[in-house]
N, C-alpha and C positions, 0 to 999 in steps of 0.2 A: 382291632389290635388287643382286646380283652387278654384272650389266651396266651398271646406273646408276654404281656406285662405280668404274668403268674410267676413264671420262673426267672423275668428279670428282676422282678422286685426282691427275689429271695437272693439273686446276685448282689444286687444292689445293698441289699442289709450284710453281705458278707464285707463289702467293700467299707460300709460305714463302721462296721463293728472293728475293722481291722485298724479305724484310726482314731479310736477311742482310748488310748493307751494314759492320756491324762485327766481322762474323765473319773468321776467316784462310779463305786460299784454298779451303785443305782441307775446311775445316768448312762453308764455303759450298757447295762442290761434293758433300759428302757430304750434306749434308740436301737440296740439290736432287735427288740422285740415288734419294732414298729412295722418296718417292712414286710415281715412274713404275717403279723395281723392283718395288715391292709390286702396282701394275697388272700388271705382266708376269707376276708369280706367279699371281694370281688368272686371268688368261686361260690360262695353262698348265694350271691346274685343271681348267679348262673344255674343252680340248684333247679328251679320249678322247671325251666326247658328242659334240662334233662330227666328230671323225673316224667317228663310227659311223651319223652320217647325220642327227642331229637338228640342227634349228634353234631355239636357245634364244629366247625372247622376253620383253620385260617393257614392259608399258605402263602409264603414269600417266595417268589422265584430265587434260585441260588444259581445253578448250572443245568439248565432246562434239557440241553443235550443230553447230559449223562442220566437224566432223571433224579437228579438230587435236589430237593428243594426243603426250605425251612418251614418246615409243615407241622402243625400241631392239632390235636383232635382234643375233645371232651364228650366222652359217653359215660354209661353208668360204671364200666370198671376203672376207667382212670378218675372219674369222680370220688370213688370209693379212697381210694389210695392218696387222693390230693389230700384228703381230709385227715387222713391218719399222719402223711408227711407233714403237713403243717400243723396238724391240732396237736400231735404228739412232741411235735419239733418245738412248740412255742412252749409248751410245759416244760421241756426238757431245758431250754433256754433259763426259763425261769428258776429251774430247780436248780441248774449250775451256778447261778449267782450265790447261793448259800451253800454248795458243796466244795468248791474249789477255795483253797486258802489263797491268803495274802501273796503267797511267794510264787504262786501260778500265775501265767498270763491270761486275764479272762477276755482280752480281745482276739486274743489269736485262737483260743478254743471255739469262740462265737464265731470267728470268721469261718473256721474249717467246718463247723456244723452246719453254718448255711451254704458254704460251697457246696457240701454234700448233700443239702436240702436241694440247692437246684439240680445237680446233678439228677436225683430220684425224680425231681418233677419234672425233667427233661425226658426221663426214660418212659415215664406213665402216658405223658402227654404227645409223645413223638408220632407223627403219621407217615414218616418216612424211616425206612430201617436203618438206612446207614447213619441218620440222625440219632436214632435209636441206639446204635451202637456209640456214637461217640460220647453221649451221656452214661452210657454203660461203664466205657471206661475209665470216665472222668468220676465214677462211683470209687472204681480201684484206687486212683490214685488219692484221692479226696478220704478216704478210708484209711489210706497207709498213714496220710498225716494226722488223722485221728488217733489212731491206736498206738502211734509212735509219738504221742503228744509228749509223754514223759519221756524225752527221747535219752536221757541220763541213764534208764534202768536200761539193761541188757535185754531183759524179757519183753521190753515195750518194742525195743529195734526189733528182735528176731521176730516177734509176734506178728509186727507189720510185712516184714521181707517176706513171711510164710505166706500170709492172707494176699499181699500183691501178686505173688508168685501163681500161687493156685488160682486166683479169681482171673489174672491177667491171662494165665494160660486158658483158661476156660471162654475168655472173651475172644481171643485170637480164633478159636473153635467156631465160637456164634458169629464172627466175622463171615468166615469160610460159608456157615449155614446160610446167611442170609443172603450174600453175594448168590449162592447157588439159588436162593427161592426167587431172588429177583432176577435171575436170568431164566427160570423157568417159566415166569410169569410176562417177563418182558417190562417189568418196571418195578422199583423201589418204593412205590408208594404201598401203603399198609394197606388202605381200602381195597386196592386192586390185589394184595396177596391174599387178603381174607375174604375175598368175593371168588378166588380161582381153587378152592378145595379139590375139584375134580380133576382140573389139570395137573394140580401137584402131586397126587396122590396116584395119578396113572403115570407119573414121569419116570423114569428108570431111575434118576437121582433122589427120588423123593428118600429114601432111606437112610442114604448117606447126609443129605440135608437135616433130616430128622435128628440123626445122631448128634451131629455137629450141634446143633440147636438145642437138644438136651443136653450137651457136654457144657455149654455156657449157663444153662440154668441150674444144672445139679452143683458146680463148681461154687456158684453164687449164693445157691440156697445151702449149703453144706450138706448135701447128701452122700451118703457112703457109697463109695469109699473117700469122697473128696471132704469128709467132715472135720479133720482135724485140725484147718485151720482156725474154726470158729474159737475152739476153748481157749487156744493161745493168744486170740484177739481180745482174751478178758485182761489184758496189761492194760489197756487204755482206760482213762477215767470212767466210774460207774456212769455219769449220764450219757458218755459214749456209748456204752455197752446199752444203755436203755434206750437208746435211740436205733443205734444200727440193727441190733438183734431183735425188736420187736415189731418196729414198724417200716423198716428201710432197707438197710444193703441185704439181708438174708431174704426178706421179701421182694427183693427184684427178680429173682429166680422164679418165686411163686407166680409174680406177675407175668413173667416170660412166658412159662407155662400156660397162664389163663389167657394171656392175650393171642396167643398163636392156635388155642384150643379148636377153635372153630375149621382150622384149616389143617391140623395136624394130627388130630385125635381122631379115634374112632377105629382106627386099623388096629392088625394084630400085633404089629411091632410096636406101637403106643402103648398099646394095653399091658404089653408084657414089659417092657422096657420099664415103665413109668411107675407101674405097679408094683413090680419086685424091688425096684430101687426106694419106692416109698413104704414098703412093708419093712425092708431091712433096716432102713434107718430109724423107722419109728420103734423097733424092738431095742435097736442096738443103743440109741440115744437114751431110751427110757431106762433100760438094764445097767448101762455105766452111771446113769446119773444118780443112782441111790447109793454109789460107794463113794461119791466126790465130798470130800471134807470141807472145800472151799464153798462158799455160797456163791459165788460167781460161777464156777465151776459146775455145781448142781445146776444152776440155771441155764448154763452154756449147754449141757447135754439134754435137758429138757427143752429148751430152744430147738436142738437138731431133731429131738423125737417129734415135736409138734409138728416141726415143717416136713418129716416124714408123713405124718399124718394126713396133710394137706396134698402133700405129692401121691398119696395114694389114693385119696378120694378124685382126685385130677385124672389117675391113671385108670380108675373102673370105668370112665367112658359113657357113667349116664347121667341122664338130666338131673336127677335129686342129688347124686354125689356131688355134681359139679356146684348145685347151690350149698351143701353142708359144707363144701370146701371153701367157698366164699364167706360162709357164715363164720368158718372159724380164723380166717385170716382176721375178722372184725376182733373178735373174742381174745384171739391169743395176744394180739397187739394190744390189748387193754390191759388183761392181767399181768403180761409179761414186763411193758413198761413201767407198771407199778410195782411190780417185785423187785426189779434191777433198783430202782429209786429208793425202795425199802431197805434193800440190801446197802447202797450208797448211804442211808442214815446209819445203820448199825455199824458199818466201818468207820464213818465220820466222828461217831459217837464213842466207840470202844477200841479202835486202833486194829481192829484185827477183823477178818473174815471167816476165820476157822471154828468151824460149829463144834469142834472138841473142846475149846475154850468158851464158846458164845453159850451159857446155859441162864437158864432163869432170867432172861431179858424183860419177861412180863412185869415185874416188879420195878424196873427201873423206866422203862417207857411203855406202859400201857397202851396209850392212844397210837402210837405207831405199829406195836405188837397186834393191836385189833387189824388196824388196816391190810397190815402183811398177812394175816390169818385168813381175813376174807380174800384177799388176791389168789393165794395159795390154793384155798378151798376150789376158788373158780377153775384154777388149773389141775384140780384133782378130779373137776366134773361133778361137784357136790350140787344138788338142787336147790332152786331158787337163785343160781348164779348162772352167767352166761355161759361159762364152759359146760355147764352139764347139758344144755339146749344142744350145743354143735357135736357133742361127744355121743349124745343119743342119736342124733341122724347120722353119725360117722358109722354108729354099731348097727343101726338099721339097713344104711346101703352095703356093708359087710356081708348082708344076707342075702342079696340079691346081684350075684357074680359067679362067674362061671371061671374063674384065674387059673386053676389049677384041674380045670376037668372034674373028675369024679372025688378029687380029695380036695375041693373046694370048701368042704365044710370046715379046713383049717383055717381059713382066713377070718372067719368072725371068732374063731376061738384065739387066734394070736391076738386079734384086735381087743378082746377082753382081756389077756394077759399084758398086752401094752398099757391097756388103762388101768388094771391092777398095780402094775410098777407106777404108773404115774400118780396112783392116790398112795403108796408107800414112799417116794420121792418127797411128795408134798406135804405128809406127816410126818417126816424126819425134817423137813425145813421148819414146820410149826414146833415141832415138840422139843427138837435139839437144841432150839434156838432161844426158844421164850419159855421153856418149862425144864424138865430135865436137872432139876438141883440147882447149885449156885456155879456164876463164872470163876475159871480158873486161870488165874494169872494175867487178867486183860491191863493193856497198856495204860488204858486211861478209864476214869469213872463213869459209867455208862448213865447217860440222862436223855430226857426228850431232846429233840432238834428245835431249831428256831422255829417257831410257828409257821411261817409262810413256806419253809421247807417241805412241810408235809402237805401244802395246798395242791399240787399236781398228783400226788397219790391220792388224795380226798375225791378228786374229780374223777379219777380214772377208775377208782373203786365203786365211786358212786354209780358209774356207767355201769360197771360187772354187776352191780345189783338189780339196776333199773331194767338193764335187756334181759336179766334172766327172769324177772318179775312181769315185765310187759314188752316182751319181745315185739310184738305186732305195732306197738305204738312207736317204739324208739326205732327200729331197723327195719322194718318191712318195705318201705320206699328205697331204701338205697340198697337192700340185699335183692329185690326185683330189679332194680334198674341194673345193678350191675352183672346178674345173672342173665339179663336178656342181653348184655354186650356179649358174653362168653359164650353164649350158646346160640349165637348167631340169629339173635331176631325172634327168639324165643322163650318164653318163661314158663314150666311146668307149674300144675296145680301143687302147692305145698301150704303147709300150716306148721308155724312154728308156735308149740305149744309148751307150756309146762308139764301138761299131762294129758296123755294120748289114752289111756287106760292101761290096765296090766298086758302088755305084750312080751315079745322076746328081747326087744333092746331094753325095755324097762329092766329085764331080768339080769341082761348082761351087764348093765349099769349096777345093779344090788351086787351082783358076783365081783365086779371090780373093785368096788367101794369094800365090801367085807373081805376079799381076798386081799387087797392092797394092805390094809390094817393088819390084818394077819403076817403078810410078809413083813411088816413093818415091826411087830412085837416078836417075830424069829427072825431078827436081822443078823444077830450074831453068828447063824448057822451059814447065812448067804456071804457074810464077810469072811468066813474061814475058808467057804467056798473059792471065792474069790481071791483070797489070798495066794490058793494053792496053784493058781492058774499062771503060766508065765507071762510076766510083763511086758509090753510091748511101748517102749516110748515113742510117740510119734515124732516129735520133736527130734529126737536122734535120729530116726530113721530119713527124717526129711533134709536135715544138716548135713549127714553123710552121703545122701544122693545128690544133694547140691556140690559137694565137696568134690564127689568124684565126676561129676558133670565138668565141673570146672578144671579139675585136672586134667581129662582128656580133652578138652578143649584147647586147653593151653598147650599140651603135648602138640596137638595138630597144627596150632599157629606156630610154635616153635619150629617145626618142621617143614612148614610152606613159607612162614616169614624169617628170613635168616638175618633180615637188617642190609640187606644189597639191594639198593637201588636198580644197579644194573641187571640183577636177577630178575626183577618184578618186571622192569620195562622189556625183557627178553622175552619171560614167558606171556606178557600182555601181546607182545606184535608177533610172536607164533601163533596164537589162537586168532588174530586178526587176519593174518596171511591164511590159515586153514580156511576158515568162515568166508573170506572175502574172494581167495584166490581159486578156492576149488570150482563155484559157479564159472570163473572166466576159461575155466579148461573145457568145459562142456558148451560154449558158445561157438557157433559155427564160424563166425566175421564178428571181429572188433567192429570197425568202422561202419558206421550207418549212413542214411541216404542224406543228412542234411549236410549243405555245403560247409566248409570252414570259411570264419572270417580271414581275409587277408592279413598277414603281418606287416604293419607299418615300422618304420625306423624307430618311433616313440616309444611304441610297445616292444621292441626288441632290445631297446637301450635300458627300457626299466627293468624288464625281465632278466638282463644280464647282471643289472646290478643288485637284483634280490637275489638273482644265484650266487653271485660272489661273496654278497654279506653272509649268507648261510653257509658256505664252504668255509670261510674266513673264521667264523664263530666257531667252526669244527676244529680247524687245524689250529689255530692259538687259544684253543680253549682254557690252556695251563695257565696264560698271562691275562688274569679276568679283567683288567681293564680293557685291555684290547678287544679282547672277547664282548665285553659289554658294549663298546662301541660298534661292533660289528653286528650285533643284535640289534641295535637302534636304527642303523641302516636297513635293515630287513623289517623293522617297523614302520621307518618312513616310506620304504618303497611300497610296502603294504597299503599305507594311507593314499600315496599317489596313485596306486592303481585303481581302489575305491574311487578317487575322484574322477580317472579317466574313462571309466565305464559307469558315468552318472550315478554317483551313490555318494552325495555331498555328507548324507548324514553318517554313514559309515566312517567315512574319512576324518569327518572332524570327532567323532567318538574315538578312532583308532591313534589318534594325534593326541588326544589329550590322554588317552589311557598309555599311551607310550611314554609321554612325561613324565607321569606319576609313577608309571614303571620303574623308569631309570633313577628318578629320583630314591624309590624304595631299594633298587638295587646298589646303588652306591652307598647306601647308610648300611646295608647288611652287610657289602663288602668290607665296610671299614673295621669289622670284628673278624674278618676272613683274611689268612694269609694271600698276599700277594700274588703268590706262585702256588699252582696244584703241582704236588710231587707226580712223576710219571709212574703210574701204578698197574696200567694194562700190559699184558704180554704181547707178543707179536701174534700169537695165534687167537686171542682172545679180540684184538683189534682186527684180525682177519675175518672172526665170526660175525663183530658188529658190523663189518663193512657187508658182508653177505647178507645179513637180515634187513638192515637198512636198504641195500640196494633193491633186495627182490621185493622188499615191502613198497619203495618207491615205482617200481613198475608195475605192481601189481594195482597201486592205488591210482598212477597215473594211466593207465589204461582203461580203470573203472570210469574215470573223469572223460577220457577221449570217447568211450562208449557213449557217454551219457551226453556230451555236447553236440556229437553227431545224429543225434536221434530224434525227432520232435516229440514233445512232451506238453501235457496242458500242466500250467501252473496256477497255483492257489492265487496267484499275484493279481489277473484278472479282477476275482471275486472283489480284493481290496480296492484297487484301482476304480471300479465301480461303485464302490458304496462309501469310499472314505469322506467323501463330501456330504451325500446324503446320508449317512447312518452315523458318523461322527463329526461333523460339522468342519473337518479340517482338509485342506488340500496337500499336506505334508502327510501323504500314504504311511510312512515310516512310523512317526510319532503318533499318528492315529492306532497304528496296530497296537504300540506300546501302551497308550492310556486308554484305549477302549476296546477294539476286538481282541487282545490278548492281555488287556489291563491285570486279571487276575495272576497271569504268568509276572507280570513287571510288581506286583505286589509280592508276591513269593520272592522274587529275587532281590528285591530291597530288604526283605526281611533275612534272607542268608546273608547280604552284604552287611547288616548290623550286627548279626551273631558273629557272623568271621571278624568283625573290627572288635568287638566285647572279649573274644576268644584271644585274639593278638594281643588287648590290651592287658589282659589278666597273664598271660604268659609272660611277656614283659616286663612287669611291673616287679620292682626290686630284683631284677635278674641280675647275679654278678656274672658279668664278662669281662673278659681279657681285652684291655686296653692297649692297644699298640702305640708305642712312643714315638716311631717315627714310622718311614716310608720303607719301601722293600729294597733302598739302598743304604739304608741306616741314616738318612738325612732327617733331622727332627721337623716336626711340624712347624708352619709359619708363627710367629710370635701375634702376630694381629690376627686373632681368630675370626674376627668380623671386619672386612677393610670397608672404610668408609665410603669408597666408590660404589660398592655393591648395596650398600645400606641406603646410600642416596639414591639410586636409581629403582631400587625395590619400592620404597616409598613413593615414588613418583608412578609408578606402576600401579601400585595398588588400586587406586579409584579409578583409573582408566581401565584395568582387569575386570572390575567389578562392574562397570558400566556395560564392557561387552556382556559380559556373564548377563547381565538383565536383558540386555538386548535379544540375545542368544535364546534366553527364557522365554520371553513374550511372544519370540516370533515362530517359535517351535510347532504351534498347532497348524503353520500354513506356509510357511519356509523349513528350510535346513534349520534344524536347533533342537530345544526342548530341554528338560529338566535335568536329564542327565549329562549332557555335555555341559549345559551351564553349570551345575555343581561342581563338575571336574574342574573347569576355569577357575571359578571361586577358590576351589582347593589349592589350584596351583598358586593363586596370587597370595594365599595365606601362607602356603609352603615357603615361597620365595621370601617371606619376611621371617618365618623361623630360620631359614638358611642365612640370611644377612643379617640379623640381630640375635639368635637365640632365644630357646624356650624360656629362659627367665625372664629378658627383655620382654616377651610378649605377654607372660604372665603379669609383669607388674601393670602393664596397660590394659588388659583385656582379659576379662575373666571367662573363660569358656567350659560350659560342661557338655563334652561331647557326647556323654551318653542320654543326656537328656534332650539333644538335638537329634539324636537317632531316633529315640522314642519317640518325640513329636513329629519328624517326618512322617514313621510310619503310622502313626494314630491319623494324621491328615490325611494320609491315602485310604486308610481304613475306612474311616467314617464320612470319607467322600463317596467310596463304594456302597455303603451302607444306606445313605442319606436317598439312594435310588428307592427304597423298601417305601419309604415315607409317599411315594407317588405310585406305588403298585408296579414297580417295576424291576426289572432283573439287578441283582448285584453288579454294580459297577456299570450300569447302563448310563452314557453321556447325555447329558442335557445341552442345549445349545439355542441361541436365538441372537438376533440382530437388533440393535438399539441406535436411535438416532440421538447422539449425544451433542447438545450446542456448544459451536466452536470446536468441536473435533470431528462430527460429522458421524455416518454410519460405522457402528464397530461392531464386531460379533463377540459375544461371552459365552464360554464354554466351562461345564463343572470340570471336564478334563483337565484345566487349566490348574484347578485346585489340588486333584490329583499329582499332577507333573510337579506342584510345589512341594507336595511331600515325597516326590522322589529326590529333587532338586535338594531338599533339606537332610534326607537321608544319607545322600551321596557325600555332601559337605562333610556331615559329622563323621561317617564311618573313614573317610580317605584320611582327614586330619587325625581321626585317632589313630589310625593305624602308624602313619608316618610322624606323628607327634611323639608317639610312643618309641620309636626307634630314634627320632633326634634327640628326646631326652635322655636317653641312653651314652650318647655321645658327649652331649653337653655337662653330663654328671661326671666325667671322666675325672680323676684326682690330677691336680696339675703336675706332679711328679711323673706321672704316667705319660702324659701328652707332652713333656719337656717344654712347657709355657713359660 
């Protein structure tokens, strides 16, 4: 269970953080750090096994028939990303304690950060691609919360929406790609997919699956032309930027490329798409970064450029290029996180990030300036720092490719140009902020930040130096382990060293450094050239596109949906007639070989009453009370029919649902006119009769064709296995709580959501309160008759006793949690009717939302409990026990699940009917003439 605990601890940390609002800042930070620190220590304990070549796996059955499991794996690649996610995440949380002002909610930001941490851990550890996609989408949602943390700012809201739209769209493409891969190999298990390289690349759908997966990766990692969301995400607090754009969110796309590298890479399609995209992103991001005046804007585009560099290396599809890509993932995370944090300190102490105002900061914060300059030098690729080593490996690998055929010499040239641009924007970061004269109109007098605010930057900058000087000692094991995982079990010979002698990559580095410094000294010419180019505001283009899409969709909706329920039903029935009636015309004979059951007098009378009730409902539909009575007759006869044909569980359910529904409709009718006006013309009535009659003929014919033909039913399986597999003789209940327990869990979740939705719609809703009935007679002065009140109080304990009995016997005899819940709800509804909601509120405090949540939680955790015994989710346990004075009794875990169903049904039903009842009870006296 160790692997499962790593993301669970992070999730637990998010929950704990959200509850620390009343603690001091130090206490809140300490509690928030506790869970990720424990998770990091657990990861460290597993490191020796991974370094030795072992791949640790843990699988918990979820839906085996669909190939969906809760599956985790730990190999070199996931270990590398876990260290970055947890390590930098811990530093960011510590840094946040000093960055946020007292006006900002620290627990909320901590909770969001660790929710995002959980999502990232889930991505890198998933061994099932559907599970991976779930966590992938969770990163989009949690990043939306983080970017919009300062929701009162328009740029934060718009930046969050933009990020969610782009990455969410890419996530849908990724889902399609993963489903294709799973169907090609016949499994959604990542191990199986990674071992099926030949099968996938030989399949006709390979290119389609590849493009869909790449769309997911490119949108998340801000590759051109999907890059524009990342700069606008800088509206988030700086700790968020430091975390999302150095080690986590944008690296999720890079991780996806690396994870599927063994199975998708190596083809011309991969080589061309990934390499060209990476090269374009590398150059574009580096060029735009040079002209940004906002510090975070410069770092955002530099991040885009470095992500393009890593993508280009992965696209080259050579072994050493892959090693270089992994190495640069490590280096970029360290120097970029430290640069974002340094930018946050500058903004925190000066009140601005505008480099046109930030001049001469060296005099005011020399220690912070030194740390920032070292990190910026690492970003530029200066020797003795980690960025230099991976940049030199990058230059070396661009010399060994044939991307453009005979023109492939352009790739190392363009790589050198990108390196020079990186030096130029890094030099601008250093010179314009820390030197270049005196500051201009700063909002605050700058000074060094609190001592401990610099600690995370010091740690990261120290890593930049240590990796740059002692690379083999610091990163050799993790680099080899991650490369082993990406390259499919093979690591090429390589040596990360500060000095490889005088060679072409060293010359390229020297040209990049000198060329970058020259660019910066001549920057005024570049600025003039850039100003002459037409400007393209990505935000305006995005907003305009979204507005046009919304307008187009609204036009189509208005065309189709005109507010006429009759029209909707007509269209729906016509479609049903088309798809169900056409096959009947191709049948040679409607009746089958199976003989019909003779009709006795009881069945005939019941069917006649059912038909009369249905027809009467239609005839007297404008007199709503009579129509409601006729509907109740139909429901009652259906219950009798279930009883007649040996379905007592269905009969009990139908009967209780009918009672609740009638009460609900009567409450709704209180606010509606007693009579409906005649609105339909004669032609429309004829049309409706024609459609409904034809539909009745078609559906009746289909039913007749089915019942006169022999067919095999799945019921035989349930009858044979209900006792042995589920421990119950009531097959219907065993199906609900065991065989189809997952469906039942989903149904009670929907029921709870529906109840909450109805509650929110009705709360404080102003409605017209009729003061009399349809004939003008005022309502009775005695709103709650004493006879009804007395009888209801007497019936309450009896009804609860019956409900308890029905609940307990449900596993072996007709009954169960759903029926028992409805009986309990009816008993309480009767109290509301007899006494009113105010009388109940004075004597019984009921929080229906907590009841619903408790019921769903009980049902969910009953299913989760199966995992602790290495059984699939929702597996029922049962056994027989001999209890003194009682005798032998069966106990089943399904009873606890049924308890969750019972509680949810009670809470949801009472919330719906109680909300409607309160509307009538709160009517002003003069309106109801009391």
